C-alpha positions in Angstrom: -47.4 -149.8 -38.7 -45.6 -146.6 -37.6 -46.8 -146.7 -34.0 -43.7 -148.4 -32.7 -45.1 -149.4 -29.3 -48.3 -150.8 -30.7 -46.2 -152.6 -33.4 -44.1 -154.2 -30.7 -47.2 -155.3 -28.8 -48.7 -157.0 -31.8 -45.4 -158.5 -33.0 -44.7 -159.9 -29.6 -48.2 -161.5 -29.5 -47.5 -163.0 -33.0 -44.2 -164.3 -31.7 -45.8 -166.0 -28.7 -48.5 -167.5 -30.9 -45.9 -168.9 -33.3 -44.0 -170.5 -30.5 -40.9 -168.6 -31.7 -40.7 -170.9 -34.8 -41.5 -168.4 -37.5 -38.7 -166.4 -39.1 -41.2 -164.0 -40.8 -42.6 -163.2 -37.4 -39.1 -162.5 -36.1 -38.5 -160.2 -39.1 -41.7 -158.3 -38.1 -40.7 -158.2 -34.5 -37.2 -156.9 -35.3 -38.7 -154.1 -37.5 -41.1 -153.2 -34.7 -38.3 -153.0 -32.1 -36.3 -150.8 -34.4 -39.4 -148.5 -35.1 -39.7 -148.1 -31.3 -36.0 -147.3 -30.9 -35.1 -150.7 -29.3 -32.2 -151.4 -31.7 -30.4 -154.0 -29.5 -33.6 -156.0 -29.4 -34.1 -155.5 -33.1 -30.6 -156.9 -33.9 -31.2 -159.9 -31.6 -34.6 -160.7 -33.2 -33.2 -160.4 -36.7 -30.2 -162.7 -35.8 -32.6 -165.3 -34.4 -34.8 -164.9 -37.5 -31.9 -165.3 -39.9 -30.7 -168.4 -38.0 -34.2 -169.9 -38.1 -34.7 -169.1 -41.8 -31.4 -170.8 -42.6 -32.4 -173.9 -40.6 -35.7 -174.0 -42.5 -33.9 -173.6 -45.9 -35.1 -170.1 -46.6 -31.9 -168.5 -47.7 -33.6 -165.5 -49.2 -35.3 -164.5 -46.0 -32.1 -165.2 -44.1 -30.2 -162.8 -46.4 -32.8 -160.2 -46.0 -32.6 -160.5 -42.2 -28.8 -160.4 -42.3 -28.9 -157.2 -44.3 -31.3 -155.6 -41.9 -29.0 -156.2 -38.9 -26.5 -153.5 -40.2 -29.4 -151.1 -40.5 -30.5 -151.7 -36.9 -26.9 -151.5 -35.7 -26.6 -148.1 -37.2 -29.9 -146.9 -35.5 -32.1 -147.1 -38.6 -35.6 -148.4 -38.8 -37.0 -150.5 -41.7 -39.0 -148.4 -44.2 -41.0 -149.6 -47.2 -40.4 -147.0 -49.9 -43.7 -148.0 -51.6 -45.6 -146.6 -48.6 -44.2 -143.1 -48.7 -46.7 -140.4 -49.0 -46.5 -138.4 -52.2 -48.9 -135.5 -52.6 -50.4 -134.9 -56.0 -49.5 -138.3 -57.5 -51.4 -141.5 -57.4 
């Protein structure tokens, strides 16, 4: 979702519903914060998500979250290259 404010609203709702115990929701929340320019919040959510993923034995997700922290610290937002618009090709 590219509407950062709406993405934050939805991700915060998901976080509340998960009881803060879902690392994937924290990954989503971090990405939403970054999209809306809230990079400090994005770093914190990604760190909490990485810690939780490690506790739950999901080292792959933890590594993904750890790598996103550097992106957020540099003021970048998470982008999925498969979602880029390319005119004339499908």
